[in-house]
C-alpha positions in Angstrom: 9.8 -5.2 -0.5 5.7 -4.1 -0.2 3.8 -3.2 -3.1 0.7 -1.6 -2.7 -2.4 -4.1 -1.8 -5.4 -2.1 -2.3 -9.2 -4.8 -2.0 -12.2 -4.2 -0.3 -14.3 -5.1 2.6 -17.1 -3.1 2.6 -16.3 -0.6 0.8 -13.9 0.5 2.9 -10.2 0.5 1.2 -7.6 -2.0 2.4 -3.3 -1.7 1.9 -1.3 -3.6 3.2 2.8 -1.7 5.1 4.9 -1.8 7.3 5.9 -0.8 10.2 8.1 1.9 10.1 7.4 3.6 14.0 6.0 2.0 17.5 7.2 4.3 19.6 3.4 5.8 20.3 0.5 4.3 22.1 -1.6 2.9 20.8 -0.8 4.0 17.8 1.6 2.4 14.6 3.8 4.0 11.8 2.8 2.3 8.0 4.6 2.7 5.4 3.4 1.4 2.4 4.8 0.6 -1.1 3.2 1.6 -4.6 4.4 0.8 -8.6 3.4 3.6 -10.5 4.3 3.9 -14.6 5.9 7.3 -15.6 2.9 9.0 -17.8 5.4 10.5 -20.1 8.9 8.6 -20.0 6.8 5.0 -19.1 9.4 4.0 -16.3 8.3 2.0 -13.3 8.8 4.4 -10.2 8.0 3.3 -6.7 6.1 5.5 -4.3 5.5 5.2 -0.6 3.1 6.7 2.2 2.8 7.0 5.8 -0.7 6.5 7.7 -0.9 6.4 11.2 -2.8 3.8 12.1 -5.3 2.6 15.3 -3.2 0.0 17.7 -5.6 -1.1 19.9 -3.5 -4.6 21.6 0.1 -2.4 20.7 1.4 -5.8 19.3 2.5 -4.8 15.7 6.6 -3.8 16.2 8.9 -2.9 13.6 9.4 -4.5 10.7 5.8 -6.0 10.2 3.8 -6.4 7.6 0.0 -5.8 8.5 -2.5 -4.3 6.7 -5.3 -1.7 8.1 -8.5 -0.3 7.5 -10.1 3.3 6.5 -12.3 4.4 8.9 -13.7 7.5 10.8 -10.9 10.0 12.2 -9.3 8.0 15.5 -7.5 11.5 15.4 -6.2 14.0 14.8 -3.5 11.9 11.7 -5.6 8.8 12.6 -7.8 7.5 10.0 -6.9 3.9 9.8 -7.4 0.5 11.6 -4.9 -2.4 12.2 -6.7 -5.2 11.3 -3.5 -7.9 11.2 -0.7 -8.7 11.4 0.5 -10.7 8.5 4.3 -11.0 9.2 7.2 -10.3 11.3 
């Protein structure tokens, strides 16, 4: 289970997640998990978001753990770029 990792590289948001799709050319789908506390009941809730990220070399495969960084809009849905593959 991956937890959302927020970091910053020169003001750009960096997230860590798991690749859930790699069928598109030079594009991967990354699922980023986060843990939040419910405002009333104080229970920890798992949330997830999916982001499409640019993968120039098609190096990431399904199940890999990757780091992505926010970038300018590259297409209709792509706003992220692959930095590195953390784990296979």
